[in-house]
N, C-alpha and C positions, 0 to 999 in steps of 0.2 A: 716206374723205376724205383728201386730201393737200394741205397748204399749206406755204408757206415764206416766210421774210422775204427779199425780193429786194434791197432797198436800205436802207442807213442813211444819213440825211442828216447831213452834217458841215458846219457853218457855217464858211465861210472868208472871209478878207479879200479875196483876189484869186484868180481862177481859175488864172492862169498860174503864180504862185508856188506854189500848192498842187499843181498838176500836176507842177511841177519837183521838189518835195520827194518826193512819193509815187512818181514814176517813177525819179528819179535816186538817191534815198537808200534807198528801200525796194523798188525794182524792181517796183512795181506796173505793171500794163498799163492803158492807156486803152481802155476798152470802148466808150465813146461820148463824143463831144464835138460837140454839135449846137447851133447858134444857134437860138433861138426868138424871131423878130422881134416877134411879137404881145405878148410879155412883156418884150422887150429883155433877155433873159438867155440863159445857156448851160445845157444839160443835160450835165453832165460826170460820167461814171461811171468809176471805177477799181476794179481788182481785184488782190489779191495774186497773185504768180506761181504758176501751177499750180492756182489755185482755180477751182471752178465753183459756189461757194456765194454767200453774201451779198456784195454789192458796196457800195462807198462812193459816195454821190452828193455831189459837192463843190458845196455850195450857197452861193453868194456872198451875204453879208449885204446886203440891198437896202433895208432900212429902219433908221432909227436905233435902234429897240428891239431889233433883232437884233444890233447891234454888241457889246454886253456878253457875248454868248454865244460869240464867237470865242475859242477857247482855254479855254472854261469850259463845255463841253457837259454835263458831269456834276457840276458844282458842286465840283470839286476831287478827285473820286474817279476811279479808273481807269474809262475809258469804253469802250475797245475792247481786244480780246484777239487778238493775232496769233500763231497757232500755227505752228510750224515743224517740219520733219523733221530739222533739225540746229541745235540751239540755239547751240552755240559758233561755228559757221560764221557764222551771221547776227549774233550778238552782236558778234563781233570785227569784222566788216565794218561794222556800224552805228557802232561806236565809231570806226573809222578814218575814217568819213565825217562825224564830228563830231556824231552824234546824242547828246543828253544823257540819260544814264541817271540817274534820281533814286533808284533802289534797285538795289543790286548783285545779281548772280545768286545765287539761293538754291535749294537742294534742298528741295522740299516733298513731301508724301505723294503728290501727283498728278503731280509732275514737277519740272522746273526752270523758274524764272521770274525775270525782272527787269523793272523798270518804266522806261519811257522817255517822253520828251515829243516830241510832234510839233512842227512848226514854229510852232504857235501856243500850245503849252503844254498841250494836252490830254494826259492820261495814258493810256498803253497798257501792257498786259502783253505782253512777248515770252515765249512759253512753248513748252515741248515736253512733251507728256503722256508719262507712263510707259506701258509696254505694257499694264499691268493697269488703266488708267483707263477708265471706261465710254465716254469720247469718243475714245479712241485710234484705233479703227478708222475712225470717221467722219472723223477729222482727216487721215487719210493718203490 
């Protein structure tokens, strides 16, 4: 049996502002942006550069009960983990583009990591695994 997680839904306030953040600040690629008239919504999927794994589905909050989850997908915990092949390249570029890091870079047993906020306040780890980490080969 082979299975995989294809998309992770991320609740956003506005499609276009979310697309701008992910494509301009994080260099994500738009995989799909399709209008679905029967539901009057868009199916917007983005992916990190060079990735062929799980993608983000940018899901616009369409009901009042969804609004509180914008920026609070994981109840204040780190929600998503962005692995990179060059931590300092990406960290420095993100800082130069105004991305807010709420925890400074730190060497850990598994690699180097820092925590940043997306445009809504969701927390992400930017990380680079050490070569001896079990996920290192899968992440490259």
